[in-house]
MIDOSE-1310 file (N, C-alpha, C; in nm, 2 decimals, decimal comma, always signed):
residues 73
mdlk	-0,99/-0,01/-0,59/-0,85/-0,05/-0,59/-0,78/+0,02/-0,70; -0,66/+0,06/-0,67/-0,58/+0,13/-0,77/-0,50/+0,03/-0,85; -0,54/+0,00/-0,97/-0,48/-0,10/-1,06/-0,38/-0,04/-1,15; -0,36/+0,10/-1,15/-0,27/+0,16/-1,24/-0,13/+0,18/-1,18
nkvp	-0,13/+0,23/-1,05/+0,00/+0,26/-0,98/+0,04/+0,14/-0,90; +0,15/+0,08/-0,94/+0,20/-0,04/-0,87/+0,30/+0,00/-0,77; +0,31/-0,07/-0,66/+0,40/-0,05/-0,55/+0,53/-0,13/-0,59; +0,64/-0,06/-0,62/+0,76/-0,13/-0,67/+0,85/-0,19/-0,56
nfed	+0,84/-0,14/-0,44/+0,94/-0,20/-0,34/+0,87/-0,20/-0,20; +0,94/-0,28/-0,11/+0,88/-0,30/+0,02/+0,89/-0,17/+0,10; +0,98/-0,08/+0,08/+1,00/+0,04/+0,16/+0,88/+0,13/+0,15; +0,81/+0,13/+0,03/+0,69/+0,21/+0,01/+0,58/+0,17/+0,10
lrmf	+0,58/+0,04/+0,14/+0,48/-0,02/+0,23/+0,52/-0,01/+0,37; +0,64/+0,06/+0,40/+0,69/+0,07/+0,54/+0,73/-0,07/+0,59; +0,78/-0,15/+0,50/+0,83/-0,29/+0,54/+0,98/-0,30/+0,48; +1,06/-0,38/+0,54/+1,19/-0,40/+0,49/+1,19/-0,53/+0,41
nplq	+1,28/-0,53/+0,30/+1,29/-0,64/+0,22/+1,39/-0,74/+0,28; +1,34/-0,86/+0,31/+1,42/-0,96/+0,38/+1,54/-1,01/+0,30; +1,54/-0,98/+0,17/+1,65/-1,03/+0,08/+1,76/-0,93/+0,07; +1,74/-0,81/+0,12/+1,84/-0,70/+0,10/+1,87/-0,65/+0,24
kssi	+2,00/-0,66/+0,27/+2,04/-0,61/+0,40/+2,03/-0,46/+0,42; +2,05/-0,38/+0,31/+2,04/-0,24/+0,32/+1,90/-0,19/+0,33; +1,80/-0,28/+0,31/+1,66/-0,24/+0,31/+1,62/-0,19/+0,45; +1,68/-0,24/+0,55/+1,64/-0,20/+0,69/+1,67/-0,05/+0,71
dnvg	+1,79/-0,01/+0,66/+1,82/+0,14/+0,67/+1,73/+0,22/+0,59; +1,70/+0,17/+0,47/+1,61/+0,25/+0,38/+1,47/+0,27/+0,43; +1,41/+0,16/+0,49/+1,28/+0,17/+0,54/+1,28/+0,26/+0,67; +1,39/+0,27/+0,74/+1,40/+0,36/+0,85/+1,39/+0,50/+0,81
dvik	+1,45/+0,53/+0,70/+1,45/+0,67/+0,64/+1,31/+0,70/+0,60; +1,24/+0,61/+0,53/+1,11/+0,63/+0,48/+1,01/+0,66/+0,60; +1,02/+0,58/+0,70/+0,94/+0,60/+0,82/+0,96/+0,73/+0,89; +1,09/+0,76/+0,90/+1,13/+0,89/+0,97/+1,06/+1,01/+0,90
ysdf	+1,05/+1,01/+0,77/+0,99/+1,12/+0,70/+0,85/+1,11/+0,67; +0,78/+1,01/+0,72/+0,64/+0,98/+0,69/+0,55/+1,07/+0,78; +0,44/+1,11/+0,73/+0,35/+1,19/+0,81/+0,23/+1,10/+0,83; +0,22/+1,05/+0,96/+0,12/+0,96/+1,00/-0,02/+1,02/+1,02
ylpv	-0,03/+1,15/+1,00/-0,16/+1,22/+1,02/-0,23/+1,24/+0,89; -0,17/+1,21/+0,78/-0,23/+1,22/+0,65/-0,28/+1,09/+0,60; -0,39/+1,08/+0,53/-0,44/+0,95/+0,48/-0,35/+0,89/+0,39; -0,33/+0,76/+0,40/-0,24/+0,68/+0,31/-0,30/+0,67/+0,17
ypqy	-0,43/+0,64/+0,17/-0,50/+0,61/+0,04/-0,59/+0,73/+0,01; -0,59/+0,76/-0,12/-0,68/+0,87/-0,17/-0,82/+0,85/-0,13; -0,89/+0,96/-0,11/-1,03/+0,95/-0,07/-1,12/+0,88/-0,18; -1,09/+0,89/-0,31/-1,17/+0,83/-0,41/-1,16/+0,68/-0,40
iwde	-1,06/+0,62/-0,35/-1,05/+0,48/-0,34/-1,14/+0,43/-0,23; -1,14/+0,51/-0,11/-1,23/+0,47/+0,00/-1,38/+0,49/-0,04; -1,40/+0,59/-0,12/-1,54/+0,62/-0,16/-1,59/+0,50/-0,24; -1,51/+0,45/-0,33/-1,55/+0,33/-0,41/-1,57/+0,21/-0,33
vver	-1,49/+0,18/-0,23/-1,50/+0,07/-0,14/-1,63/+0,08/-0,06; -1,65/+0,19/+0,00/-1,77/+0,21/+0,08/-1,90/+0,20/+0,00; -1,90/+0,25/-0,12/-2,02/+0,24/-0,21/-2,05/+0,10/-0,24; -1,94/+0,02/-0,27/-1,97/-0,12/-0,30/-2,02/-0,20/-0,18
lnng	-1,96/-0,17/-0,07/-2,01/-0,24/+0,05/-2,15/-0,20/+0,09; -2,19/-0,08/+0,07/-2,33/-0,03/+0,10/-2,43/-0,09/+0,00; -2,38/-0,12/-0,12/-2,47/-0,18/-0,22/-2,48/-0,33/-0,21; -2,40/-0,39/-0,12/-2,39/-0,54/-0,11/-2,32/-0,60/-0,22
ngrp	-2,23/-0,53/-0,29/-2,16/-0,58/-0,41/-2,01/-0,62/-0,37; -2,00/-0,71/-0,28/-1,86/-0,75/-0,25/-1,82/-0,74/-0,10; -1,70/-0,78/-0,08/-1,64/-0,77/+0,05/-1,53/-0,67/+0,05; -1,48/-0,63/+0,17/-1,37/-0,53/+0,18/-1,25/-0,59/+0,11
pkci	-1,17/-0,51/+0,04/-1,05/-0,57/-0,03/-0,95/-0,61/+0,08; -0,87/-0,72/+0,04/-0,76/-0,76/+0,13/-0,65/-0,66/+0,12; -0,64/-0,60/+0,01/-0,53/-0,50/-0,02/-0,58/-0,40/-0,12; -0,55/-0,28/-0,11/-0,60/-0,18/-0,20/-0,48/-0,12/-0,28
flpe	-0,37/-0,19/-0,28/-0,26/-0,15/-0,37/-0,22/-0,27/-0,45; -0,15/-0,25/-0,56/-0,11/-0,35/-0,65/+0,04/-0,37/-0,65; +0,09/-0,47/-0,59/+0,24/-0,49/-0,58/+0,29/-0,54/-0,72; +0,42/-0,50/-0,74/+0,49/-0,55/-0,86/+0,51/-0,70/-0,84
kvlm	+0,54/-0,77/-0,95/+0,56/-0,92/-0,94/+0,68/-0,95/-0,86; +0,78/-0,86/-0,86/+0,90/-0,88/-0,78/+0,87/-0,89/-0,63; +0,78/-0,81/-0,58/+0,75/-0,82/-0,44/+0,68/-0,95/-0,40; +0,60/-1,00/-0,50/+0,53/-1,13/-0,47/+0,62/-1,25/-0,46
k	+0,73/-1,24/-0,53/+0,83/-1,35/-0,53/+0,90/-1,35/-0,40
């Protein structure tokens, strides 16, 4: 899990912010320019997850990004 780089807004997650009307347009622009053929998460994150699962040290993460506190509110 990437605990250093936080996700600051909903648009980076390809979701719109229900509290901001302009967010619908912003997320549309983000999606329009997204490349769905490239991996979203870096390979080193997946390597760590697979290694832990193979060793029996845990369960798959519910989420592998760290949202800002503003997103959680």
